[in-house]
N, C-alpha and C positions, 0 to 999 in steps of 0.2 A: 535498643539495637543501634549500632554505630552508623553514622552517615555513609551513604554510597559515594564512591569516588567518581563513578561514571553512570548516572541513571540512564535507563533506556528511554526511548521516545514515549513508550506507553506510560512509564512511571512519571515522566515529565508532564504528560497530558493529564493524568489524574490530578496532579498538583495544580496545573493551570485551570482546570475546571473548578477546583475548590476555591482558588483565588478569585475567579470570575464570579462565583456565587457570593463570596464574602464581600466583594466590592459592590455588587448589585444590591446587597442588603445593607450597605454602608456600615459594616461591622469592622472595628479596628482589630489589628493583630493582638493587642493586649486583651481585648474582650474574648477573642477566639481562644487565646491561650488559657484564659481563666476558665473557660468551659471545660477544657481538658485537664486543667491542673498542671500545666507545663510552662516552661519559659517561652516568651514571645519569639525568640530566635528560632525555636523549633517549628513554629508555624510557618515562618519564612522558608525554612528548610523543607518542610512538607510540600509547600506550594511550588518549590523549584524541583521537586522530585528527588532531592538529595537524601531525605529521611523517609523511612517507611511510615505509612499511615495505616492503621488497622481498619477493618470493616466497621467495627463498632464506633470508632472515632469519626469515620465518614458519616455514619448515620447521625451521630450527635451534632456534628457541624452542619450538615444539610438541614436538619430539623430546626436549628437555631438561625439558619440563614433564610428561613421561610421558603424553602424550595417545595413547591406543591405538585411537582410532577413525579409520581411514584416510580414510573418506568425509568426515568432519568436517574433517580436516586439509586434504584436497584442496579442499574448499569455501573454507576460509580462504585457501589459496594462490591460488585463482582470484580471490578478492576483491582480493588484493594485486597480482596480475598484470594485472588488467583496466584497462588504460590507454586503451582506445579511447573517444573522445568519444561520449557518447550524444546522441540527437537533441535531448534537452531542453536541452543546453548552449547552443543558439541563443537560449534565452530568459533566459540568465543576465544579470542587470543590468536586465532589464525586468519580470520577475515575481519574487515573493517566493521565497526559497530553499526554503521548505516545499513549494511546488508542484512544484519540480524534484525534491525528495527523494521525493515521492509517485510521480512518473513513474519515477524510478530504481528505487524499491522494487518497483513493479509489474513493470518490465521484467526484473528478475532473479529474480522469484518463480517457483516451480514450479506453484503454483495460487493462485487468488484467490477469496476469499469476502467478500461484502459484505452489510451490513444497512442498509436505508434505510426511514425511517418518515415523512419529510416530502416529499422529492423523489425522483425516480427515479435509478437508478445512473448515475454519470457516464460509465462506459464504454459505456452503452447510450442516451445522450441524443442527440436531434437538435440541430442547430445552433440552431434557433429556441428550443427549450426551454432549452438551456444559456444562451443569451443572456438569456432572461427570468429565469433563476435568478440570474445574476450581476448583472443590472440591479436586482434587489430587495435587494442588499446595502447595508449601512450601515456607514460613511458612503458616500454614493453615489460610484460610480466614473465616470471620464470614459469617453466612447465608445471611445477607444483602449485604455484599461485593460480594458474589457469584451471588446473584440474579441481582445485578446491572450490572455485567459483562455479564450475560446471556441476559438481556434485551438489552444491548448495542449491543451484537453480533446479536441478532434477527433483530434489526433495521438496522444494516449494510447490512443485506440480502435483503433489498429493492433494492439494486443495481442489483441483478440477478432475481428480480421479473418481472412480466409482464409489470409493469408501466414504469420502468427505462430500463431494458434489456441491461445492460452494457455487451459487449463481454467479456467472461471469459473462460480461459483454466486452468484446474487444473490437474497437474501431481501428481499421488498418488502412492506411493510404496505399494506393496502387504503387507508389514509388518504393515502398518497403517490400512489396511482393516481388519487384523486379531487381532488387539489390542482391547480387550473388555472393553472399558471405559463404566462403568455403568452396566456391566454384559451382559449376553447373549441376553436377550430380547431387551434391549436398543440398543445394537450393531446391532441386526437383523433389528430393525425398522430404525436405522440410514442407514444401507446399502440399504434397500428398498427405503428410501428417496433419497439417492445418485443416485440410478438408475433412479428414477422418474425425478430428476432435470436434469440429463444428457440427457434427451430426449427433453429438451427445446432447441429451435433453437440457442440461443445465449450462451448456456452453453456447454462446452466440457470437458469431464472427460477422462483422459488417464491413464491407469494402467501400472506400471513398475513391472513385475513379479520378484520374487526373483531369478529366473533362469538366469536373466541378469548378476548376479554376482555383482562385485564392481561397485559403481557409484561415480561420482564426488562430491566434497564437503564433509562436516563433518556431514551431516544429519540434518543441520539446516533447519527450515521452512523458505521459501523464498517467498516474494511477489515482483514481477516485475510489476510496474505500468507504462504503457506507457503514456507519456504526449500527449497533443494535438499537440505538435511538438516534434521531437526526442530529441532536446536539453533539454527537461524537463522530460525525463525518470528518474525514481527513483527506487531504490531497498530498501526494508525494510527487515531486518533480526530479528528473535526473539533471545533474549539472556536472561540470568538469571537476568540481571539488567534492562530489559525492551526492547522495540523495538529500533533498530538502523537503521538509514537512511543513504544512501550514493548515491551520484550522480556524483562522479568522473568518468571520461570517462574510465579510466583503470579498475575500478571496474565494471562499466556497461558492458564493453566488456567481462569481466570474467564471469559474470552471464548470459549474452546472450549466451555465449558458453555452459554454464551449461544447459540452457534451450534447446539449439540445441541438446545436447546429450540426454536429456530426450525425445525430440521429435523423435529422431531416435530409441531409445530403447523401448519406450512405445507401448503398443498394440493400434490398431486403436480404435476409439470411440465405434463402435458396439461390437467389441470383448471385449473391456474393460467393457462395460455394462454387457455382458454375464458373464464375469469373476467375477464381483462384485456380480451378482445374484447367481452364483454358491456357493460363500463363504457364502452368507446369508442363502442359503438352507442347508448348512452344520451345521449351528448353532442350 
């Protein structure tokens, strides 16, 4: 199979995990290539996500890399074996690659945790609120570009619907609750929707009041996607240049500490719902 021109974040992650295992086992690319009967350059391409690696080859490599964690190996094999087109593929060529990578990351996660300080969680937004968020971007987007992003965001919300029901925890700073994207009526409807979604069994919304004072981080929106095994946890951060992904253990530890702080500072779910409802009534 020919090399990919633009590997997805998930494909690059599989390659990165194989490289990490090879380096830990102190195995050279020449040796790894010999195990598969291929040229050494193809190992480098596999590890960068540019070339497809089959499930059988993942098992061959991990067994020779002395990986003794069967759940981890099975998770890597599943990443290699997953050839089914995700719903996000319909947007390829019309939306930036990073937005598709976010949807794919969420879809394969075991649990999702987010932190929002300026606007409300994307997975819990109404159409009108999402439209107002995208319309505020710079440089300004065309109506078509805005609507494509809104449709994509609404489809991402299947994860927290009744059919999929992915466990989700959203930490929301009070400032985000009071920002009126789209005006008073849009914001009021959005807050009512947030309260309704928070009543679902698999959805938890926790509010951090402004009275808590300073909080860690620089106010960036944060997505922590727990993998099916801890080794596959991933953090996604928003930036002016698009989404950034990291899975270095030092970075994961930092953001887990960030989430722990939020967990300790945020109001309990019931009090958070009452807090959101009170702000909605003030509008």
